[in-house]
C-alpha positions in Angstrom: 103.3 99.7 106.5 102.9 101.8 109.5 106.1 104.4 109.2 105.2 105.2 105.3 101.4 105.8 106.7 103.4 108.6 109.1 105.3 109.8 106.1 102.7 109.9 103.8 101.3 112.3 106.7 104.6 114.6 106.8 104.4 114.7 103.4 100.8 116.1 104.0 101.9 118.6 106.6 105.0 119.6 104.2 102.4 120.4 101.6 100.5 122.6 103.3 103.5 124.2 105.1 104.5 124.8 101.9 101.4 126.2 100.8 100.7 128.7 103.6 104.2 130.1 102.9 104.0 130.4 99.1 102.3 133.8 98.7 98.8 133.0 97.1 95.8 131.4 99.6 95.1 128.3 100.3 92.6 126.7 97.7 92.0 123.4 96.1 94.5 124.4 92.5 97.2 125.2 95.4 97.8 122.0 97.0 96.6 120.6 93.7 100.0 122.2 92.5 102.4 121.9 95.9 101.6 117.6 96.1 102.2 117.5 91.9 105.4 118.9 92.8 106.4 116.5 95.8 104.9 113.8 94.7 107.3 113.8 91.2 110.0 114.5 93.2 109.6 110.8 95.4 109.0 109.7 92.7 111.9 110.6 90.0 114.1 109.6 93.6 112.5 106.7 94.2 112.1 105.5 90.0 116.1 106.1 90.1 117.7 104.7 93.5 115.6 101.2 92.5 117.1 101.2 88.7 120.5 101.9 90.4 119.8 98.8 92.9 119.1 96.5 90.6 122.4 96.8 88.5 121.5 98.8 85.2 124.1 101.0 85.6 126.9 97.7 86.5 127.4 97.1 83.0 128.3 100.3 82.1 130.9 101.0 84.9 132.4 97.8 84.4 133.3 98.9 81.4 133.7 101.7 81.1 136.8 100.7 83.9 137.9 98.2 81.0 137.8 101.1 79.0 140.4 103.8 81.3 142.1 100.3 83.0 145.3 102.2 81.9 145.0 105.3 83.3 143.4 104.8 86.9 145.0 104.2 89.7 142.3 102.6 91.2 142.3 98.1 90.9 139.5 97.2 89.6 138.2 95.6 93.6 138.6 98.8 95.0 135.9 100.3 93.5 132.4 99.5 93.5 129.3 99.2 91.8 126.7 101.3 91.2 123.8 98.3 93.0 126.2 98.0 95.8 126.8 102.0 96.4 123.4 102.6 97.7 122.2 101.1 101.1 118.5 101.1 100.9 115.4 100.9 99.2 113.3 103.3 97.2 110.5 101.5 97.3 109.2 103.4 100.3 109.9 106.6 98.3 108.3 104.9 95.4 104.9 104.3 97.1 104.9 107.2 98.9 105.5 109.4 96.0 102.9 107.1 93.8 99.9 107.7 97.0 100.4 112.1 96.4 100.3 112.0 93.0 96.9 109.6 93.9 95.7 113.0 96.1 96.7 114.7 94.0 94.5 112.9 91.0 91.7 113.0 93.6 91.7 116.4 94.3 92.4 117.1 90.6 88.5 115.6 89.8 87.2 116.9 92.8 88.2 120.0 91.0 87.5 119.6 87.5 83.4 119.2 88.7 
């Protein structure tokens, strides 16, 4: 939990650094735009890692190996399944991305008031 809080703070610092680097002024709208991009990227990659690790592409990979068995030089046992390739969990990316999106939504509600 402590690592996730540190990463959330790091993402927020990165958002503010990006706002300062961009040519527009520091405003709530700039924060909303930038945090949406960073949060969306984190959620996308976290969800992608989660889907691959659940084995959703393993059946497709095995069927493609069987279909192209004659042309392949590698044995089926030598190739790892896609779910075995990614050694880390996508949950921290999802959590950090969702919290970043929630902070963006809170900022958006404040902006609209």
